[in-house]
N, C-alpha and C positions, 0 to 999 in steps of 0.2 A: 614402557615409555608413557609419559604423562600426556594428557589431552592437549595441554598448551604446546608442548614440543611438536606433536603431530600436526596441530593446526598451523603453527608457524612454518613447518617444513612444507606442508601442502601449499600454503600461500606463496612461499618462495619458489616453488617448482612450477607455478602456473605460467603460461605463455603471456606475451605482451598484450594480447587482446583482453586479458582480465585485469590489467593494471588499474583501471578506474574502479572496478569492483573491489579489488584488494585494498585500495586506499580507503574506500568507503567502509569496508568491514573494519579495518584497523582504527578508523576514527570514531565510528558509531558504536562499536561493540567492544566489550571487555574480552580480549582474546584469552586472557588467563583463565576465564571461567567458561569459555566456549567449548562445546562438544564437537567432535568430528562430524557427527551426524547433522548438526545444525549448519556447519560450514558447507558440507556437501549439498544439503538442501538449498542453501542460499546460492551456491554456484550453479546448480541445475536450473533453478528459477531464472537466473541471469542468462544462462545459455539459451533457454527457451525463448526469452524475450529477444535476444540477439538474432535468433533464427527467424522470428516473425517480422522483424524490422524491414528486411529487404522485400518481403512479400507485400508489405503495406505501401512501400514507396513505389510510385509509378513514375515512369519517365514521361515528361511532357515538353512540348516545345511552345514557346511563346514568341510571337513576332510583334515587335513594336516599331512603328514607323512614324517618325516625326519629320515631315518634309516641309520646308519653307522655300518657296520659289521667290527669290529676290528679283530675278529678271523675268518679266512676263513674256518676253520674246524668246525665251529659251525653248528650243525645239527638242523635246524628249519623247520618244515613242514608248509610252507606258506599257503597251501590249508586248513589245519586245522585251522589256525588263521583266515583266511578269512571266513570260514564257521562259526566259533564262533562269529565273528563280525556280520555276516548276521543274525544269530539266535538272537543275542542281539537286533539288530535294528528292526527286525520283531516283537519281543516280546514287544518292547517299542514304536512301531510306533504310538500307540494311544496318547502318550504324545506329539508327534510332531504335 
């Protein structure tokens, strides 16, 4: 079996997570002259990069508060609001 047929079969058999890489290989390289070893090396490199991405991404929470009080006589207990927010965050901290 020729290298071209093997390369095309391998590209067709890959799962959906490799779709972007398959398209990039098909557009950037001449598949008819590509060796199976080159393809496997390229796919292994892509897989290593995909494994490292979740490690680099860290979850973080940002709170932005834009408050404008139109009514100066509005009676709001900010300590109560803050304590409610803290209780909410502590209760949901396992999700973060």
